[in-house]
N, C-alpha and C positions, 0 to 999 in steps of 0.2 A: 818726529810723533807727537800728534798734538791732540789724537785720541778723542775728536767732536761728530758728534749723533749727526748723520745724514737727517735730513727735514722727516722721510719717510719712515722711521725707526720709530721717531716721538711721537709720529699721529698714527702708527699702528700701535705702540703700547699706548696712548691714550683711548685709542676706540675698544682695543682688546679691555678695559678697565671698565669702562661707562659700560659695555655689553653684558661684560661679568656681574658687575653691579646690578644691573633693572634684572637679568634674568634671575640672579640669588634671590631680590628683593621682597618676592612673594613669600619666601618662607619665613620673614621674619613676622608677618600679619595671624598666620595659625591658618586655621579652618574651625568654620561655624557648621551646628548640626544642623540638617534640611532633611524634606522631605521631596523625595521626585517622582513625578510622575509621566507616564512616556506614554505613546498611544500604540496598541500591537501592530496594527496595521495601515496604518495612515497618521498625516501630521495633526498637530493639536492647533484647533484652531480659536479664535478671539474670545468665540462663545464657550468653546470650552476650560480658557484660561479664567475667563468672567466666572465659570460656573463653581472651579476650583476655589478661589478666593471668595466666593458667598457661602462653600460649606464652611470652610474657616471661619469666616465673620462670625454665621450664625452659631459656632459652635464656641464661643469667647473669645479666639484669636485674631486682636484686629492689629495689631500693631505688628507687621511681619513683613520681612523682606521678600518680594517675589522680586523672580527672575526667570527669563525663558532663554535658555541654552541649548544650542543643537537640536532644538525639535523637544523641549524637556522644559516641563514647570518644576521650579524649585520653589521651594518657601523657606526660608530659613529663619532658625529661632536660636534664644540663650541659652536653652541650656537640653540634656536627652532627653528629659522626664517629658517637656513642653511636645518636643520632637515625636515622641513613640506615641502621645495623646492622641496627637494630630492623625497621624497615621494613621493610626484606629478609625479613628473618625471619618477619615478619608477613603480608605479601604472599606466601610462599613456603607458607602455611600455608593462611591461607585461600583460598576459592572467590571467585575473581573476578565469577561471575556475581552473587553475593548479596549483599559488600561491597567497598567502596569505600575502599582504604588509601592517606592521602596526607601529604602530611608539612607541617607549619604552623609558626605562630609565635603563641603563645597568652601574653595579658596574664598577667604576674608579679604580681601585684598579688594582694592578701589577696583573701578571701573576700568580707568583708563592703564592701570596695569595688567590685567587682567587681559586685554587685548592686543599685550605685548609678550606676556611672561605667563607659566603655570608655577606653583612649586610642584618639588619632586613629592612622589609618592612614598608612603610609608610602610614599612612592611609587617608582616603579621605580628614579629616580636616589640614592634613599636608600636602598633597601634591596638594592639589585640586581636582576637578573631580564634579563629580555629582553624588545625591544619588537618585532610585526613591523605590518608593513601587506601584508594582502593582497587579491587586487583577483578578484572573480567572473568566471568567464568566461560570459558570459549569453547570446553567442551556442550555445555549448553545451546550457545550460538549454533556450535555444527549440528545437536540436536533439532534446533526448530528450523535450520535451512534445510534439513532431510525430511523434513515432517511437512513441508510444503508441500511434496509432490504427492503425500496420500491422496488428497481429492479428487488430483486428476487421475490417479491411476486407477481408482475407484468408479469415474465417470469413465474412464477409457474399458473399463471390465464391463460395464454396465451395456455398453452401446456395444458391444464384442458379443453380449447374448450370454454372456460364461456366470455360469451359479456355482455355490459352495465356494468362493473364493473366501479368502483373509488377508487382510492387507493391513499392515502394521508395522511400527516405529517402538523395538524393544532393545533392550542392551545397547545403543549406539548403533544397532543396524534395522534400514529399510527392507523389509523384506514381504513378497506376497505367495502367499499360496493357494495350489491349483491341485484340482483332482486329476489332471490328464496334461500327459508329457505334451502332449503336440497344440494345445491351449496354453501351456508355457510357453514354448518356444512362439507361438504368435503372439501373444501380448510383450516376448521380450524384444522383438521388433518393432512395437508401438511406443513401448516404454522409450527405448534407445534411439528412435527418432525425437523425443520430448524432450530426455533426459541428459543432454550432453555434457552437464556438470557430473554425472555419474558414473561407479565404473561397477559394472554388473558382475554376477557369479550366477551359475546354478548349480542346482543338487537335488538330489531325490532322496528321498528318505521314506521308508515304507509305502504306502500307499500315494504318497503324496510328493509332487513336483517343484521344488521351489526358487523363486529370483530373490537374491538378497544385492543390496547396491551401498554403499558411501558416498559420499563425496570425492571427486578426486582431488590430490594434492595440490592442484593450482586453486581449484576450487573452493578449496576449505582454507588456503590461505588468504581468497581474499576476502572471504566468508569475516574471518577473525578480524583483516583491519577494517570492513565494513563497522564488525559490531564495534573495533573500539571507536571508531570516529563516532557514529551514531549515538553512543554511551556519552561522549563528549558533550555532542548537540545537544542530548537529552539533557545531562546535566547543567549544562549551561542554561537549559529553560526553565529546569528546578530551581536552579539558583534567582534568576530574576524574578519567576514567582515568591521566591524568597523576598525577596526585596535586599538583596544585597550588592551594594557599587561596588567597583572595581575588583571583580574575581580573579582570581588565577588558576585556571584548569590545564592543565598541559599532560600530553602521553608520556612516560617515563616506561623505558623498554618496548616490549612486545604486548603486556597485558595488565599494564597497571596505568591510572590515572591519579593526579596527584591535584587536590581541591583545596584552598586558602581560602578563606573567606575573613578577611581582615573587618574586623569592628561587630559582628555578629554577636548579637545578646543573649539569643536564642539556643545555645550549641546543641541542645537536645533535641528540638524540634529541626534543626538542620541535618542532626545526622540521621532522623527519621526518615526524613523528604528523600535526600539525597540515595540512601539504600534501600527504601523502598521498591518493589516493584511488582505493585498493586494494579490489577489491569482489569477490566471485563470482558466477557463474553456470551454471548447471545444463542441460546440451545431449544430447540425445540421439544416440548416432553413427547417420551416415545413410548412408546409398548414393543417393539421390534424387538426379536430376539440379539440382536447385535444391539440393544442399547447399553449406555452406561450407566451404571447407578454413580450418585451424588449424594451427598448431605443435605441433609436442608440446616442453615444455620438456627433457627427459631426453635427446632426441638431435635435436632438429630438424627430424624426421621429420614429415611434411603428415599429418593426421587429416583425415577429414570429417565436419561435424556439424549437425543439423538449424536450420535457421534458426529456429524456434520454440522460445524458452526455455521450459524447466520452472518453474524460481524465479530469482530473483535476488536480491541482498544486502539489498534492503530488506523484506524479505519474512522476514530473521532475525531473531528478535528476544532470541538468545542465546548465545555461544559463549566457547569455553574453549580451551584449548592443553594437551597432554597428549600422551600414549605410547600408540601403538596396540600393545594386549596382545599380537598376534596375530604383527608383523611387528617392533615396539621401537620403530620409527620415529615421528617428530615427527607428531601428528597435531592439526588441528581440530575439535571436538565443537560440531555446530550444532544450534539448537532456533528450528524454524520457528513464525510465526504460525498461524491457523487458515486464512486462504486459503491460504498457502506448504503447510499440511500437507495440504490436501485435494487441491491441484493435482499436488502427489509424489505422494500415492495413487492420484490417477485415473492417471497417467502408469505409474509403475512397476507399477501391477495388471496393465495391457496391453502393458508390456515385460518382464517376467520371462526373462531371459536372453539378453538383449538388452543392450550397451554405454551405458552412460552417464557422458558425461565431465565435469570440472568444469574450467572455465577461469576463468582468474585473469586480472583486469581490474587494470591502472594507468596513470594518467598519470602519465609521466613529462616531466621539466621539464629540458632542457639549455641550457647555455648557448652559441652557434652564432655565429661569427666570419663576419658578412656586411658585406663594403667597408669593412671596418675598425670593425665596430663591433659589439661584444659584446648578442645579439639571443636575448632567451628563448624556445624552440622547445619545444612541448609535442607528444609522442608517445605516441601510444596504445596501449600493448602487451598482447596477448591470446593469452596463453599456456594450453594444456593443459596442467595438472600432474599431472591422474590422470585414464584412462580405466578402467571398472571394471564386471563383469559384475554387472546386476541380480540377486541370487539369493534376494531377498523385498521383498514389499509395503515400501516406507517412508513412513512419514508425518513426526511432529513433530522426531524425534531420530535422526541420524545422524552421521555424523564422515567428513573428509575427508583424505585422506594426501596426499603428494608433495612435502611444505616441507619447510626447514632447520628446525630449532629455532627461533632468531630471528624466522622469516621467520613460522612456525606464531604462535608470539606476540604477535605485531603486527598479524597478519593477525585474531587473533581478536578483539584491543583495537576493532582499524576495524569491526568488525561489528558489536563491543557497543555502539558508541557510536552507529553507524549511517553511512547514505552519505554522500556532500556530494551534494548536490542539482546540482552544478555545479563543475567544476575550479576550483581559486585557486590562484593567482601569488602568493610573497611576493617583493611589489615593492621592501620597505625593511626592511631587519633592523640595531637595535640592540639591543646587548649592554654591559650595564653590569655587571660585578665585584663582588661582595660585599664586596670590600676598598676597591675605589672606593667602594661605596656609603657606607660606615664613614666614610672620609674627608671624603665629601660634608657625613654629618651633622655629623662632629666642625668641619669648616672652616665649615659652616652655625651651629654654634652659637655657636662664639668669636667670627665676627663680627657676628651678635646681640649678642653678651654684652658685646662691646667698642664697641659701636655705643649699648648703652642706657646702659652705664656712663661713655663721654665726658659722654653730653647729662647725665646726671643731677649728674655735677660738674662740668659747667659750667652748668647751671642753679643748683644749689647754690653756688656759688663768685657767681655776678653776682646773683641775686635772693636769696640768705639765706633765711633762713625757708621763704619763698612758693616758692625752686628746690625746697629738698627736700617741698615739698608736691607739686610737680609732679614731681618724680622718686618718688613713689611714684604716684602715676598713671599715670606711663609703666609702672610694675611691674605694678599692677593692669592694666593695657592689654593688656598680653601676655600678663597669665594669664589676662584673659578671653578675649582670641583663640585659645587651646590651646584652653580648657573650650568655646567652642561647635564649633572644629573636632573635638573627641573627639564633642560630643554629635547632631552633624549627620553622625555618621561619613564628615566630609570627609578627602580625602586630603592629607596635607601633602606637597611636591616643593619641591625647590631654588629654583624661582622664587617657589613659595610662602613659604620663610624673607628670601627678598630683598623682598615686598610684605610679612613683618612688618617689616624692617628701615625700610623705608622708612615704614611706617603711625608707626613709632614720630618717626622727624624729624618726620611733618605733626601725632602729636599734640603734641609740646611747641612746636609753633608755635602753638597754638589759646592755649596757656599764655601766652607770648611775648605775642601781643596782648594778652590779658588785662592780663598785668603791665604793660606799658609805657601801659596806659589810667589804670591805680590812679594810675600813677607821673605821668602829666599832672595828672592831676584833683589828686592833693597837690600839686605844685606852685604851678596856679593857686588853692590856696588853699583847695580844698574841702575839707569835715572829714571825718575817717579812713572812716566809718561810709557816710558818702554816698560817698566814693572807691571803695571797694570794690564797692559797688552798682553805681553810675555803670559802673564798669571791666568788672565781667561782661554789665551789660545793652548798652552802647553796641557793646562789641566782637562781638555775637553774631551779631548779620547778618551781620558780614563772615566770623565765624568758618565760621556754616552756609553763608555763600553758595560759600564755599573750597571745602567738604566735599560738598554736593550735585554742583557740577560734576564734582569729582573721582569722586565716587559715579556719575556718567550716565558716564563714562568706562571705570569698572570695570564697570560692565555690560554696555556693550558692546563690550568686551576677553573678559568672560565668554560672550556672546550669539555673536561671531563666530571666535572664537577657537579653537585646541582646543588639548590637551596641555598643555604648559608654561604656554602664555598662558594658559589658563584657572584654571590652579592658581597662578597670580600674582593673577589677576583676582580671586579665591573670598577669598583671605587678605585682600587691599586691600579688598574689601566690608565683610569681618567689622571689619578694621582700622578704617575709617571710622565707621563706628555704634558700636562699642566706645569710640573716641578721642573722640568726643561726647560719650559719655554721662561717660568719668572725665575730662575735661577740663574741661568744663563744671559738671554737676553736680557730679561728686566731690569737685573742691578746693571749692567753691563749701561743699558742706557742710563739709569741715574746715576751711575759713577761718572759718566762722561759728563753727562750736564751739571753736575758739581766741580769735578775737578782738571775736567779738560780743556784742551786749550791753555790750560795757565802755567808759567812756570813755581816749580815746585819743589821744597828741598826735601820735604819729609808728608810721611802718609798718615790718618788718622786711623792706623790699624793694628 
């Protein structure tokens, strides 16, 4: 027995080492603060890039590295102060309806290396930022879906010529009240034809006949799923408006959303924008008997508005804040989609000279003490911020005044990002400062290096040359873990670093089993080459069993765990697989290269 390596084994180990080093290398260069600009609906042109560079140059940023990657313009800076100042300059000069300006951290490695590999992402606990757990109000989502039937029911009743009816949605029930049972039954057939997603019931009380309806169970479940998904999309759009790169937005359970914003520097504004449900409604001022009272923001007086809505925030496709040229007050310039524009045109064409009001709607969440416990209370605030005479037919674009400067800016942001389908409440919030994130990186790095160094020294002392080979395998194992994390664009968290440290101990355990088995074979008088072969062959089953059972546990942790537990499980899974390769295959190739094919009377083990 000679224990020589076939060529393919040597080449495989060399290729894996080379690829591993290349994919791990970007992590040594760190990242630079940058301002990122992307177009909302089109590709950036060379004229756009030249314009961005000129804006920065005019603001005094002359020595700025500029990149164009994946349709994005990136301007790199030496420190975060310059980054934030440049972001403010660009955001002030660029149209928010056309461009998205964001803060980012970009890879500082050379261009040739960036074309090959990318660094792994850093999680919230290492980079700093904010974590929100948001709960979607599913009851409000179902109420909104049921209220959508009210305009159609009113239209049907008018077309049927039935008078003195009342159609409304109260206490979670959609109801229509009629004076005559025959009229009720006639409209019931009509409503059923149009409302396939509703369960209907009829009743009589005194002189009135009623139709009541609610969404079917299947329709309610579909509405809840749609509310959750639309809220995720809307939150992602709002995060883009905030200028956050690499956010994490995930569904958790049936009614919750996890939002993680690494690197966020203004957590208060992030919380305000993400949780806000502000939107607009446009209604005619009315003197009809069924008109609905609203409060004016400016003086608290009451104004009566028509119950029929002209357009809502859902039909707004673009919005920007600015200054009204006539009054010099803050304004929101609104662009409607085609359906909203047609509706606005139809209503204003018939109501030139009449008043149209703008209703500002917001769900405010307050902490109220009830029986000694703080309870979140949701209050729906509806205020008329403006009531002006319709002087001309309106269509796609017009403006709304009556807001403060910051309020106008925030409202324009929310309208651009889209309305939440259902209100959300922030039920959990955690903030990690950037300095704490840097401390976590430093301490985690020191713990990993210290653990690795102690194990390598111990192995070298106890197993001599074979221990040095095991130490090389451990270092290679860590390099491969980092390389795989980067290749998979996985996120490294503080528990992930713990997983790497644990993997180091587990990886060396495999070599201890192999080396002790070789020692046993040598003590029993087995020849050197046979002892090496027997040590690896006989220890393999034990090592495989131990690693497979740990791998199963790690997979279960990843499947059932959330957040930090997933980070730990990912690095543990990767570490187990790479340690099997380095501890068994890698060390045997090196041992065979050093001692295979030679007549030896002893081994340095």
